[in-house]
C-alpha positions as CSV (number, residue, x, y, z in Angstrom):
1,M,57.4,162.2,-6.8
2,V,58.9,161.2,-3.4
3,K,55.4,161.9,-1.8
4,A,53.6,160.0,-4.6
5,L,55.8,156.9,-3.7
6,E,55.3,157.4,0.0
7,Q,51.5,157.4,-0.6
8,R,51.6,154.1,-3.3
9,W,54.0,152.1,-0.2
10,N,51.7,152.9,2.6
11,K,48.9,151.7,0.7
12,T,50.3,148.4,-0.2
13,Q,49.5,145.5,1.7
14,R,53.2,144.8,2.0
15,T,53.4,140.9,3.6
16,D,52.2,139.9,-0.1
17,M,54.2,142.2,-1.8
18,P,56.6,139.9,-4.1
19,L,60.5,140.5,-3.4
20,T,61.3,140.7,-6.5
21,Q,59.1,144.0,-6.5
22,V,60.9,145.5,-3.4
23,V,64.6,144.8,-5.1
24,E,63.3,146.6,-8.5
25,D,62.1,149.6,-6.6
26,Y,65.2,149.6,-4.0
27,T,67.5,149.9,-7.3
28,S,65.2,152.2,-9.0
29,D,65.9,154.3,-5.7
30,L,69.5,153.9,-5.5
31,R,69.6,155.2,-9.2
32,I,67.2,158.3,-8.6
33,Q,69.7,158.9,-5.9
34,R,72.5,158.8,-7.8
35,R,74.6,155.6,-6.7
36,S,77.4,154.4,-8.7
37,P,76.8,151.5,-10.8
38,K,78.9,149.6,-8.7
39,T,77.2,150.3,-6.0
40,I,73.8,149.4,-7.4
41,S,74.8,146.2,-8.9
42,F,76.6,144.7,-5.5
43,Y,73.2,145.1,-3.7
44,F,71.1,143.8,-6.7
45,R,73.6,140.8,-6.7
46,N,73.6,140.6,-2.7
47,L,69.7,140.9,-2.8
48,R,69.1,138.5,-5.8
49,S,71.5,135.3,-4.0
50,F,68.8,136.2,-1.0
51,L,65.9,135.5,-3.2
52,R,67.4,132.3,-4.3
53,W,68.4,131.7,-0.5
54,L,64.7,131.9,-0.1
55,K,63.5,129.4,-2.7
56,R,65.7,127.0,-2.3
57,H,64.5,126.9,1.6
58,N,60.6,126.9,0.5
59,Y,59.6,130.4,1.2
60,K,57.2,132.4,-1.2
61,G,59.4,135.0,-1.8
62,V,57.2,137.9,-0.4
63,L,57.5,140.6,2.4
64,G,55.9,138.8,4.5
65,D,58.7,136.2,4.5
66,L,60.8,138.5,6.3
67,T,61.7,137.9,10.1
68,L,64.4,138.3,12.7
69,T,64.6,134.5,12.5
70,I,65.2,134.5,8.5
71,A,67.6,137.2,8.6
72,K,69.5,135.2,11.3
73,R,69.4,131.4,9.3
74,H,70.6,133.3,6.5
75,T,73.3,135.1,8.1
76,L,74.1,131.8,9.3
77,Y,74.1,130.4,6.0
78,L,76.8,133.0,4.3
79,E,79.3,132.4,7.5
80,E,79.3,128.8,6.3
81,E,79.6,129.5,2.8
82,H,82.4,131.9,3.6
83,R,84.3,129.3,5.7
84,K,83.9,126.9,2.9
85,Y,86.2,128.7,0.8
86,K,88.9,129.6,3.0
């Protein structure tokens, strides 16, 4: 099964892959790995929050959107939001 998933991943045009699908695949993989429901929920909530942030900033929400610059912008956003509640 893992081999088939790897082959499918290698054939995928990643830049246009919707991040919602990536998140769904990732959470499924966590279930296969028998991660705790709390762990899966934690990752899912944080990834869903990131997807909402991308949408608010007019990104398409595809794998091709992920760059180091985007990661840094999102990290700054999280730091600023965290400071608001201190």
